[in-house]
C-alpha positions in Angstrom: 31.0 -2.3 -6.6 33.3 -0.7 -9.2 32.9 2.6 -10.9 33.8 3.1 -14.6 36.4 5.9 -15.0 35.9 8.6 -17.6 38.7 9.9 -19.8 39.3 13.5 -18.5 40.1 14.6 -22.1 36.4 14.0 -23.0 34.7 15.4 -19.9 32.6 18.5 -20.7 34.0 21.1 -18.3 31.5 24.0 -18.5 28.3 25.2 -20.1 30.1 26.9 -23.0 31.6 23.6 -24.0 28.3 21.9 -23.6 26.4 24.4 -25.8 29.1 24.2 -28.5 28.0 20.6 -29.1 24.4 21.5 -30.0 22.6 23.8 -32.4 21.0 27.0 -30.9 17.9 26.5 -28.9 14.6 26.6 -30.9 12.9 30.0 -30.6 9.7 28.5 -29.1 11.6 26.4 -26.6 13.5 29.5 -25.5 10.3 31.4 -24.7 7.9 28.7 -23.6 8.7 28.9 -19.9 5.9 30.6 -17.9 6.1 32.0 -14.4 2.7 30.5 -13.4 0.0 28.1 -14.2 -2.0 29.0 -17.3 -5.3 27.3 -18.3 -3.4 24.6 -20.2 -1.2 23.8 -17.3 -4.1 23.7 -14.9 -6.0 21.3 -17.2 -3.0 19.0 -17.6 -2.5 18.8 -13.8 -6.2 18.1 -13.3 -5.9 15.1 -15.6 -2.6 13.8 -14.3 -2.6 10.7 -12.0 1.2 10.5 -11.8 4.0 12.9 -11.1 7.7 12.5 -10.4 9.1 14.7 -7.7 12.7 15.7 -8.0 14.5 17.0 -4.9 18.0 17.7 -3.7 19.2 17.7 -0.1 21.4 20.2 1.7 24.3 17.9 1.1 23.7 18.0 -2.7 22.4 14.4 -3.0 19.6 14.2 -5.6 16.5 12.1 -5.5 13.4 11.5 -7.7 10.3 10.0 -6.1 7.2 8.7 -8.0 3.8 10.0 -6.7 0.5 8.7 -8.0 -3.2 8.8 -7.2 -6.5 9.6 -8.8 -6.3 12.2 -11.6 -6.1 15.7 -10.2 -4.7 14.6 -6.8 -2.2 17.5 -7.0 -4.4 20.5 -6.1 -4.0 23.8 -7.8 -4.4 26.4 -5.1 -3.8 29.4 -7.3 -1.7 30.4 -10.4 1.5 30.0 -8.5 0.8 27.3 -5.9 0.2 23.6 -5.9 -0.5 21.2 -3.0 0.7 17.5 -3.2 -0.6 15.1 -0.5 2.0 12.8 1.0 0.6 9.2 1.0 1.9 6.3 3.2 5.2 4.9 2.0 8.3 3.2 3.4 9.0 6.1 5.8 12.5 6.7 4.4 11.2 10.3 3.9 14.0 11.0 1.3 12.0 13.7 -0.6 10.6 15.3 2.5 13.9 15.5 4.3 15.5 16.9 1.2 12.9 19.7 1.1 13.7 20.6 4.6 17.3 21.0 3.7 16.8 22.5 0.2 13.4 23.7 -0.9 14.2 23.6 -4.7 12.0 21.0 -6.5 11.1 19.9 -10.0 7.9 18.0 -11.0 7.2 16.0 -14.1 3.5 15.4 -14.7 2.3 12.5 -16.9 -1.1 11.4 -18.2 -1.6 7.9 -19.6 -1.9 8.1 -23.4 -0.4 11.6 -23.6 3.1 11.7 -25.1 3.7 15.2 -23.8 4.6 16.0 -20.2 4.3 19.1 -18.0 7.3 20.3 -16.1 7.0 22.5 -13.0 10.0 24.0 -11.1 9.9 26.0 -7.9 10.3 25.7 -4.2 8.4 23.6 -1.6 7.3 23.7 2.0 5.8 21.0 4.2 2.6 21.8 6.1 0.1 20.2 8.5 -2.5 22.9 8.0 -5.9 21.1 8.6 -7.6 23.0 5.8 -4.9 21.9 3.3 -4.9 18.3 4.6 -8.6 18.1 4.0 -7.9 18.7 0.3 -6.0 15.5 0.1 -8.5 13.4 2.0 -9.1 9.9 0.6 -11.1 7.1 2.1 -11.9 9.4 5.1 -8.2 9.7 5.8 -6.1 12.9 5.7 -2.5 12.7 4.6 0.1 13.3 7.4 1.2 16.4 5.5 1.0 18.3 2.3 3.8 19.4 0.1 3.1 22.9 -1.1 4.9 23.9 -4.2 5.5 27.6 -5.0 5.7 27.7 -8.8 8.6 29.5 -10.5 8.6 27.9 -13.9 6.1 25.9 -16.0 6.3 24.5 -19.5 5.1 21.7 -21.6 7.6 19.1 -22.8 7.5 17.6 -26.3 6.7 13.9 -27.1 10.2 12.7 -28.3 11.0 10.7 -25.2 7.7 8.9 -25.2 7.9 8.2 -28.9 11.4 6.8 -28.6 10.4 4.6 -25.6 6.9 3.6 -26.8 5.9 3.9 -23.1 2.1 3.8 -23.8 2.3 1.4 -26.7 0.6 -1.9 -25.6 2.8 -3.9 -28.0 5.8 -2.8 -26.0 4.5 -3.9 -22.6 7.0 -6.2 -20.9 6.1 -9.4 -19.0 6.5 -8.5 -15.2 7.4 -12.2 -14.7 10.7 -11.6 -16.7 12.2 -10.3 -13.4 11.9 -11.5 -9.8 9.2 -10.0 -7.6 9.9 -6.9 -5.5 10.3 -9.0 -2.3 12.7 -11.4 -4.1 14.8 -8.5 -5.2 14.8 -6.9 -1.8 15.7 -10.2 -0.1 18.6 -10.8 -2.6 20.0 -7.3 -1.9 19.7 -7.4 1.9 19.6 -11.0 3.3 22.3 -13.6 4.0 20.4 -16.7 2.9 18.1 -17.4 -0.1 14.4 -17.8 0.3 12.6 -21.0 -0.5 9.5 -21.0 -2.6 7.1 -21.1 0.3 8.8 -18.2 2.1 8.8 -16.1 -1.0 5.2 -16.7 -1.7 4.4 -15.7 1.9 6.4 -12.5 1.6 4.8 -11.6 -1.7 1.3 -12.2 -0.2 2.2 -10.0 2.8 3.3 -7.2 0.5 0.1 -7.4 -1.5 -2.0 -7.3 1.7 0.0 -4.2 2.8 -0.8 -2.6 -0.6 -4.5 -3.2 0.0 -4.5 -1.8 3.6 -2.0 1.1 3.4 -2.6 3.0 0.2 -4.1 5.9 2.2 
């Protein structure tokens, strides 16, 4: 794969050059960051069925992982602490390994129908404490571990991104059939020979069965 080069004359070299491109920060935006979870943040998290978890490993490589479950699956332990259950996945453990190497994390909470988001930054630890695992129990199954986030910064984020994208607008929903299935894409990216229709149907069915059996 090729990489598009950038003209060095137009690369922004430092924060001063960056800020020179923009008007001053709005007064409310400058002071809206809180050091802990106020009642509004707690309410938002209790309603949120989806969060993106941003991490960065000891080697500097960044990653963002989607996490979703029933609303309120991220538990508020106190004003400065959250607990996120780790559900079964592909076992790459990208986010978890990153946290071991570098505990700094960022979370972006979303609620269907809400155009605002909630951002939480802090540090994380991984724990197998049975009492905390029990908080994440679903279908009589405990998660293997909990990601405990020590909150350093909390703030609500405005609706501009969602209004530009129309993410929740039913009229802007796209047909999933416009792109190949997940199994087709993975096969195209990793295999040496193409799948015939029967093989693809079998792999799609196997994936759907796995979804049904391994959500928790």
